[in-house]
C-alpha positions in Angstrom: 90.8 98.0 -62.4 90.8 99.2 -58.8 87.4 99.6 -57.3 86.3 99.6 -53.7 83.2 97.6 -54.4 83.5 93.8 -54.3 81.4 91.9 -56.8 79.9 88.4 -56.1 78.6 86.7 -59.2 76.2 83.9 -58.5 76.3 82.0 -61.8 73.7 79.5 -62.8 75.4 76.2 -64.0 73.8 76.7 -67.5 76.0 79.8 -67.9 79.3 78.0 -67.2 81.5 77.7 -70.2 78.9 79.4 -72.4 80.7 81.3 -75.2 78.3 84.3 -74.7 78.7 84.6 -70.9 79.5 88.2 -69.8 79.5 87.2 -66.2 82.8 85.4 -66.7 84.1 88.3 -68.6 83.1 90.6 -65.8 84.9 88.4 -63.3 88.1 88.5 -65.4 87.9 92.3 -65.5 87.4 92.8 -61.8 90.1 91.7 -59.3 87.7 92.3 -56.4 85.2 89.7 -57.7 84.3 86.1 -57.0 82.1 83.6 -58.8 80.0 81.0 -57.0 78.4 78.4 -59.4 75.1 76.7 -58.6 71.3 76.9 -58.4 71.0 76.2 -54.7 73.8 76.9 -52.3 74.5 75.5 -48.9 73.5 78.1 -46.3 76.9 78.5 -44.7 78.8 78.8 -48.0 76.4 81.4 -49.3 76.5 83.4 -46.0 80.3 83.4 -46.2 80.2 84.5 -49.8 77.8 87.3 -49.1 79.3 88.7 -45.9 82.7 87.1 -45.2 86.1 88.6 -45.7 87.9 87.8 -49.0 91.6 87.3 -49.2 92.6 89.1 -46.1 90.4 92.1 -46.8 87.9 93.4 -44.3 84.3 92.2 -44.4 81.9 94.4 -46.4 79.8 96.8 -44.3 76.9 96.4 -46.7 75.9 93.7 -49.2 73.4 94.6 -51.8 71.7 92.5 -54.5 71.3 94.0 -57.9 67.8 92.9 -58.6 64.4 94.5 -59.3 61.7 94.4 -56.8 59.1 96.5 -54.9 61.6 97.3 -52.2 64.6 98.0 -54.5 66.2 101.4 -54.4 67.8 103.3 -57.3 70.7 104.3 -55.0 72.4 103.1 -51.9 72.3 104.8 -48.5 76.1 104.4 -48.2 78.8 107.1 -48.5 81.7 106.8 -50.8 84.0 105.2 -48.2 81.7 102.4 -47.3 82.8 98.8 -48.2 80.1 97.3 -50.3 79.7 93.9 -51.8 77.5 93.9 -54.9 75.7 90.6 -55.7 74.8 89.7 -59.2 72.8 86.8 -60.5 74.2 85.5 -63.8 71.3 83.6 -65.3 68.2 83.9 -67.4 65.4 85.9 -65.7 63.5 82.6 -65.0 66.6 81.0 -63.5 67.4 84.1 -61.5 63.9 84.2 -60.0 64.3 80.6 -58.9 67.7 81.2 -57.4 66.5 84.2 -55.4 63.4 82.4 -54.4 65.4 79.4 -53.1 67.6 81.5 -50.7 66.1 83.5 -47.9 69.6 85.1 -47.5 69.3 86.6 -51.0 65.7 87.7 -50.4 66.6 89.5 -47.2 69.4 91.6 -48.9 68.7 95.2 -49.7 68.2 95.6 -53.4 69.6 98.0 -55.9 67.6 98.6 -59.0 68.8 100.2 -62.1 66.8 103.2 -63.3 66.4 104.5 -66.9 68.6 101.8 -68.3 69.8 102.2 -71.9 69.0 99.6 -74.5 71.4 96.7 -74.4 74.3 96.8 -76.8 74.8 93.1 -76.5 74.1 91.7 -80.0 74.8 88.0 -79.2 71.8 87.2 -76.9 68.3 88.4 -77.7 66.7 90.4 -74.9 63.0 90.2 -74.6 62.9 93.9 -73.6 65.3 96.6 -74.7 66.1 97.4 -71.0 67.2 93.9 -70.2 71.0 94.0 -70.0 73.8 91.5 -70.0 75.4 90.8 -66.6 78.4 93.0 -67.5 76.3 95.9 -68.7 74.1 95.7 -65.6 77.2 95.5 -63.3 78.7 98.5 -65.1 75.7 100.7 -64.4 75.4 99.5 -60.8 79.1 100.2 -60.2 78.5 103.8 -61.5 75.8 104.2 -58.9 78.0 102.8 -56.1 81.2 104.5 -57.1 80.4 107.5 -59.2 83.8 109.0 -58.6 85.4 106.1 -60.4 83.4 106.6 -63.6 86.5 106.6 -65.9 87.7 103.3 -64.5 84.3 101.7 -64.6 83.9 102.8 -68.3 86.8 100.5 -69.1 84.2 97.7 -68.9 82.8 99.1 -72.1 86.1 98.4 -73.8 86.1 94.8 -72.6 82.5 94.4 -73.8 83.3 96.0 -77.2 86.3 93.7 -77.7 84.1 90.7 -76.7 81.4 91.7 -79.2 83.9 92.3 -82.0 85.3 88.8 -81.4 81.9 87.3 -81.3 80.8 88.9 -84.5 83.5 87.1 -86.3 82.0 83.7 -85.3 78.2 84.3 -84.9 76.3 85.2 -88.1 73.4 86.6 -86.0 75.8 88.9 -84.2 77.2 90.1 -87.5 73.7 91.1 -88.6 72.8 92.8 -85.3 76.1 94.7 -85.2 75.3 96.5 -88.5 
């Protein structure tokens, strides 16, 4: 999948190796993605991950955090040719609040908030609210905001999610019931 947006996934250690982790699936689907594992990151390492050049590419012009908040925007002020790095927190809501709270660099990033989110289709993990999405689902919606012209390519993430859920339904009784 060829997208302009780079995706940085800050993954909580509790998510690593988790059979239901869609953050790892997202990373496998997106060549322009990186995963950084931890709860607290060394300041220089985090700064490089947020704004540094990756693999000989140019540095992003804008780095945005996909995270709700009072100052979050449902869109970005960037045009279609702007190099953007999208930062995702792959953790529970409680863990993600702690991760953002522990890093002033994350707190200072402009935030992108999803609007009118559909109910999650992810049957493996129980969401407390219908609008709470898996990391992959949230990333898909954010990428549609950032690169609307690449909608058909971004929609391929749905195929990966569908295949993932089909596989999971074979092994998780709760998922079989939810998928009916």
